[in-house]
C-alpha positions in Angstrom: 205.5 113.6 -13.9 204.5 110.8 -16.8 205.0 107.0 -16.7 206.6 105.3 -19.4 207.4 101.6 -19.8 210.1 100.5 -22.2 208.5 97.9 -24.8 210.2 95.0 -23.2 209.5 96.0 -19.5 205.8 96.1 -20.8 206.3 92.7 -22.2 207.7 91.3 -19.0 205.2 92.8 -17.0 202.5 91.0 -19.2 204.1 87.7 -19.0 204.7 87.7 -15.3 201.0 88.8 -14.5 199.9 85.7 -17.1 202.1 83.1 -15.3 200.9 84.2 -12.2 197.2 84.2 -12.9 197.8 80.7 -14.6 199.5 79.3 -11.2 196.8 80.8 -8.9 193.3 82.5 -10.2 193.5 86.1 -9.0 197.5 86.3 -8.3 198.1 87.9 -11.7 195.8 91.0 -11.0 197.3 91.1 -7.2 200.8 91.4 -9.3 199.4 93.9 -11.4 198.1 96.0 -8.4 201.3 95.9 -6.8 203.2 97.2 -9.8 200.6 100.1 -9.9 201.2 100.8 -6.4 204.8 100.9 -6.5 204.7 102.9 -9.9 202.4 105.3 -8.1 204.9 105.4 -5.1 207.8 106.1 -7.6 206.1 108.8 -9.6 205.6 110.8 -6.1 209.2 109.7 -4.7 211.3 108.7 -7.7 214.6 108.9 -5.8 213.6 106.1 -3.3 215.0 103.3 -5.2 218.7 102.1 -4.8 221.1 103.7 -7.3 222.3 100.9 -9.8 224.5 103.5 -12.1 224.0 105.5 -14.8 221.1 107.4 -13.5 219.0 104.3 -13.0 217.5 102.9 -9.8 215.8 99.9 -8.5 212.7 99.2 -6.3 211.7 96.0 -5.3 208.1 94.9 -5.1 206.4 93.7 -1.9 205.4 90.0 -1.9 206.8 89.1 -5.3 210.3 88.4 -6.6 210.5 91.1 -9.2 212.3 94.4 -9.1 211.3 97.7 -11.2 214.4 99.1 -12.9 213.8 102.4 -13.9 215.4 106.1 -15.0 213.7 109.0 -13.5 214.0 112.5 -15.1 212.1 115.5 -14.3 209.1 114.9 -16.8 209.1 111.0 -17.2 209.8 108.1 -14.9 210.9 105.3 -17.5 210.5 101.7 -16.4 213.1 100.0 -18.1 212.4 96.5 -16.7 210.0 94.1 -14.6 213.0 91.9 -13.6 212.8 88.5 -11.7 215.5 88.9 -8.8 216.7 85.6 -9.3 216.9 85.3 -12.8 219.5 86.7 -15.5 220.9 89.6 -13.3 221.7 92.8 -15.3 220.1 91.8 -18.5 218.3 95.1 -18.8 221.7 97.1 -18.7 221.8 97.8 -22.5 218.0 99.2 -22.5 217.5 103.0 -22.7 
């Protein structure tokens, strides 16, 4: 299975990592490593996230207040959003 980030999800990932790095040197790298750990896990077990409708699922990061919103298919795991858990709920719903 291949991993693809929606362009806006990729931007969210970069912005969050930069914000963490600015706050505490090294924390941005740890955030990126946690996203990598979770995407590797989802590539192996795409159905472990909680269903949120329309073939989409969510899986929360460990130690960070972010959730990956993703849509698995047999060939591709589409990450639709790297969403902060306490900001703008469901803003990502229109993404495909």
